[in-house]
C-alpha positions as CSV (number, residue, x, y, z in Angstrom):
1,X,-7.3,-18.6,9.9
2,X,-10.3,-18.7,7.6
3,X,-11.7,-15.5,9.2
4,X,-8.7,-13.5,8.0
5,X,-9.6,-10.7,5.5
6,X,-7.7,-8.4,3.2
7,X,-7.7,-4.6,3.4
8,X,-6.5,-2.7,0.3
9,X,-5.1,0.8,0.7
10,X,-4.8,3.0,-2.4
11,X,-2.2,5.5,-3.6
12,X,-2.2,9.3,-3.4
13,X,-4.9,11.2,-5.4
14,X,-6.6,7.9,-6.4
15,X,-9.3,6.0,-4.5
16,X,-10.5,2.5,-3.6
17,X,-11.7,1.9,-7.2
18,X,-8.0,1.4,-8.3
19,X,-8.3,-2.0,-6.7
20,X,-11.0,-3.4,-8.9
21,X,-8.9,-6.2,-10.5
22,X,-7.8,-7.3,-7.0
23,X,-11.2,-7.1,-5.3
24,X,-12.8,-9.1,-8.1
25,X,-10.0,-11.8,-7.9
26,X,-10.2,-12.0,-4.2
27,X,-14.0,-12.3,-4.2
28,X,-13.7,-15.2,-6.7
29,X,-11.3,-16.8,-4.2
30,X,-13.8,-16.4,-1.4
31,X,-11.6,-14.0,0.6
32,X,-13.3,-11.3,2.6
33,X,-11.9,-8.0,1.2
34,X,-12.4,-4.3,1.8
35,X,-10.8,-1.5,-0.3
36,X,-10.9,1.7,1.7
37,X,-11.0,5.4,0.8
38,X,-8.4,7.4,2.8
39,X,-9.3,10.8,4.1
40,X,-9.0,13.4,1.3
41,X,-9.7,10.9,-1.4
42,X,-12.7,9.3,-3.2
43,X,-15.9,9.4,-1.1
44,X,-14.0,11.3,1.6
45,X,-12.6,14.0,-0.6
46,X,-14.0,16.7,1.7
47,X,-11.9,15.5,4.6
48,X,-8.3,16.6,5.5
49,X,-5.7,13.9,5.1
50,X,-3.6,12.9,8.1
51,X,-1.6,9.8,8.8
52,X,-3.4,9.2,12.1
53,X,-6.8,9.4,10.3
54,X,-5.5,7.1,7.6
55,X,-4.2,4.5,10.1
56,X,-7.6,4.7,11.9
57,X,-9.3,4.0,8.6
58,X,-7.3,0.8,8.2
59,X,-7.9,-0.2,11.8
60,X,-11.7,0.3,11.3
61,X,-11.7,-1.8,8.1
62,X,-9.8,-4.6,9.8
63,X,-12.2,-4.5,12.7
64,X,-15.2,-4.8,10.4
65,X,-13.6,-7.9,8.8
66,X,-13.3,-9.6,12.2
67,X,-10.1,-8.1,13.6
68,X,-7.4,-9.8,11.6
69,X,-6.2,-8.9,8.1
70,X,-3.5,-9.0,5.5
71,X,-3.0,-5.3,4.7
72,X,-2.0,-4.4,1.1
73,X,-1.0,-0.8,0.2
74,X,0.4,0.9,-2.9
75,X,2.5,4.1,-2.8
76,X,0.8,6.3,-0.1
77,X,-1.1,3.2,0.9
78,X,2.2,1.4,1.4
79,X,3.6,4.1,3.6
80,X,0.4,4.2,5.7
81,X,0.2,0.4,5.7
82,X,3.7,0.1,7.2
83,X,2.8,2.7,9.9
84,X,-0.4,0.8,10.6
85,X,1.4,-2.5,11.0
86,X,3.9,-1.0,13.5
87,X,1.1,0.6,15.5
88,X,-1.4,-2.2,15.5
89,X,0.5,-5.5,15.8
90,X,-2.6,-7.1,17.3
91,X,-4.6,-6.7,14.1
92,X,-2.1,-7.3,11.2
93,X,-1.2,-10.8,10.1
94,X,0.8,-9.8,7.1
95,X,1.8,-6.8,5.1
96,X,2.2,-6.2,1.3
97,X,3.8,-2.8,0.8
98,X,4.2,-1.8,-2.8
99,X,5.8,1.2,-4.5
100,X,7.0,2.8,-1.2
101,X,10.6,1.8,-0.9
102,X,12.0,5.3,-0.8
103,X,12.5,7.0,2.6
104,X,10.6,10.3,2.6
105,X,13.7,12.5,3.0
106,X,13.3,16.2,3.4
107,X,14.9,17.1,0.1
108,X,12.7,14.7,-1.8
109,X,9.5,15.7,0.0
110,X,10.4,19.3,-0.6
111,X,10.9,18.7,-4.3
112,X,7.5,16.9,-4.6
113,X,5.9,19.7,-2.6
114,X,7.2,22.3,-5.0
115,X,5.9,20.4,-8.0
116,X,2.5,19.9,-6.3
117,X,2.3,23.6,-5.6
118,X,3.2,24.5,-9.2
119,X,0.4,22.2,-10.4
120,X,-2.1,23.7,-8.0
121,X,-1.5,27.1,-9.5
122,X,-2.6,25.9,-12.9
123,X,-6.1,27.0,-13.9
124,X,-7.4,23.4,-13.8
125,X,-5.2,22.6,-10.7
126,X,-3.3,20.0,-12.8
127,X,-6.4,18.0,-13.9
128,X,-5.4,18.1,-17.6
129,X,-1.9,16.8,-16.9
130,X,-3.3,14.1,-14.7
131,X,-5.7,13.0,-17.3
132,X,-3.0,13.0,-20.0
133,X,-0.8,10.8,-17.8
134,X,-3.6,8.3,-17.2
135,X,-4.5,8.2,-20.9
136,X,-0.9,7.8,-22.2
137,X,0.7,5.7,-19.5
138,X,-2.0,3.2,-18.4
139,X,-4.2,0.6,-20.2
140,X,-7.7,1.9,-20.9
141,X,-9.3,-0.4,-18.4
142,X,-6.9,0.6,-15.7
143,X,-7.4,4.2,-16.4
144,X,-11.1,3.8,-16.1
145,X,-10.7,2.0,-12.8
146,X,-8.6,4.9,-11.4
147,X,-11.0,7.6,-12.8
148,X,-14.1,5.9,-11.4
149,X,-13.5,7.2,-7.9
150,X,-12.3,10.6,-9.0
151,X,-8.8,12.2,-8.5
152,X,-8.0,14.2,-5.4
153,X,-6.3,17.2,-6.9
154,X,-6.0,19.2,-3.6
155,X,-4.6,16.6,-1.2
156,X,-0.9,16.7,-2.0
157,X,0.2,19.4,0.5
158,X,-1.4,17.5,3.4
159,X,0.0,14.2,2.2
160,X,3.5,15.4,1.8
161,X,3.6,17.2,5.1
162,X,2.3,14.0,6.9
163,X,4.3,11.4,5.1
164,X,7.5,13.5,5.4
165,X,7.4,12.9,9.2
166,X,7.3,9.1,8.8
167,X,10.2,6.7,9.2
168,X,9.2,3.5,7.4
169,X,12.5,1.7,7.9
170,X,12.2,2.2,11.7
171,X,8.6,1.1,11.5
172,X,9.4,-2.0,9.5
173,X,11.9,-3.0,12.2
174,X,8.9,-3.1,14.7
175,X,6.7,-5.2,12.4
176,X,6.7,-8.9,13.5
177,X,4.7,-10.4,10.8
178,X,5.6,-11.4,7.2
179,X,6.2,-8.5,4.9
180,X,6.2,-8.5,1.1
181,X,7.9,-5.5,-0.5
182,X,6.6,-5.3,-4.1
183,X,8.1,-2.9,-6.7
184,X,7.9,-2.6,-10.4
185,X,11.2,-3.0,-12.2
186,X,11.0,0.6,-13.4
187,X,9.6,2.1,-10.2
188,X,11.3,5.4,-9.2
189,X,10.3,4.6,-5.6
190,X,12.6,1.7,-5.0
191,X,15.9,3.4,-4.2
192,X,15.9,2.2,-0.5
193,X,14.4,-1.3,-1.1
194,X,17.5,-3.1,0.3
195,X,17.4,-1.0,3.5
196,X,13.6,-1.7,3.8
197,X,14.3,-5.4,3.3
198,X,17.1,-5.5,5.9
199,X,14.8,-3.8,8.4
200,X,12.2,-6.6,8.1
201,X,12.3,-9.4,10.6
202,X,10.5,-11.6,8.0
203,X,10.7,-9.9,4.7
204,X,10.8,-10.7,1.0
205,X,11.3,-8.5,-2.0
206,X,9.4,-9.1,-5.2
207,X,10.3,-7.1,-8.3
208,X,7.8,-7.3,-11.1
209,X,9.4,-7.3,-14.6
210,X,8.4,-4.5,-16.9
211,X,6.2,-2.7,-14.3
212,X,6.4,0.9,-13.2
213,X,5.4,2.6,-10.0
214,X,1.7,1.7,-10.2
215,X,2.5,-2.0,-10.2
216,X,-0.9,-3.2,-9.1
217,X,-2.5,-1.3,-12.0
218,X,0.0,-2.0,-14.8
219,X,0.6,-5.6,-13.9
220,X,-2.7,-6.6,-12.1
221,X,-2.4,-10.4,-12.7
222,X,1.1,-10.6,-11.4
223,X,0.4,-8.3,-8.4
224,X,-2.8,-10.2,-7.5
225,X,-0.8,-13.5,-7.6
226,X,1.6,-12.0,-5.0
227,X,-1.4,-11.0,-2.8
228,X,-2.9,-14.5,-3.1
229,X,0.4,-16.2,-2.2
230,X,0.8,-13.8,0.7
231,X,-2.7,-14.6,2.0
232,X,-2.1,-18.3,1.6
233,X,1.2,-18.1,3.6
234,X,-0.2,-16.0,6.5
235,X,-3.2,-18.3,6.8
236,X,-0.9,-21.3,7.3
237,X,0.9,-19.6,10.2
238,X,0.0,-20.4,13.9
239,X,-1.5,-17.7,16.1
240,X,-0.4,-16.6,19.5
241,X,-3.3,-17.4,21.8
242,X,-2.8,-14.3,23.9
243,X,-2.0,-11.5,21.4
244,X,-3.5,-12.9,18.2
245,X,-0.3,-12.0,16.3
246,X,1.8,-14.6,14.5
247,X,4.3,-16.3,16.7
248,X,7.2,-15.1,14.7
249,X,9.6,-14.5,17.5
250,X,9.2,-18.1,18.8
251,X,9.9,-19.6,15.4
252,X,13.2,-20.1,13.6
253,X,14.1,-17.0,11.6
254,X,12.9,-17.1,8.0
255,X,15.6,-16.2,5.6
256,X,15.1,-13.0,3.7
257,X,14.7,-13.6,0.0
258,X,14.2,-11.8,-3.2
259,X,12.6,-12.8,-6.4
260,X,10.6,-11.7,-9.5
261,X,7.0,-12.2,-10.1
262,X,6.7,-13.9,-13.4
């Protein structure tokens, strides 16, 4: 499976530039890689976000890489990546879903929407608070990577409306390829990680010590190691000659396992 690529899908309000450590590492390993900008973000900031358009963005990126890819998503990218994997089993060979192990329940989405609306009413639409968070909570290099693609300050209402309609646990139950659920130890989005893991037909949970929600940003070396290990594993799996998807159902069940990236 030497023609398998990697597609990286960013979090909300950020852009493809958040993946610089991973794109550089994957390039050094000779792995074809694309980091996308979702609608409403980065180079596509003038577009409206929708899950359908986001899934189409991933599908187009996978197609450009040859039609088979390991999809890696963080936060919003994780939610969209799960949806993509359920909708396009013929393209996905593995999924790394990070920072998205909380069901988007109505009460939570409503709370986030209220906060987003309050920030949008500020004179700078929350830009100052966003910049302060990046400056105080992230290493300087990581903050520069996030800022390079700009921050989408006006996308939250669309994102919350769209993501609030998703059912990632049900979607994971439909995914028939290996899944890596990756969370920082102190991520506030890991409340349902056991339910997510139980839904996976072939899943594993990786908890990164000391990391927070933006696990790929605050622990780039450890996160990249997970991606490289996932890529190595999916490239060693046989392909179904008719569908192009891994022959998971025909193989003995792989035990679910948990672990920490150290």
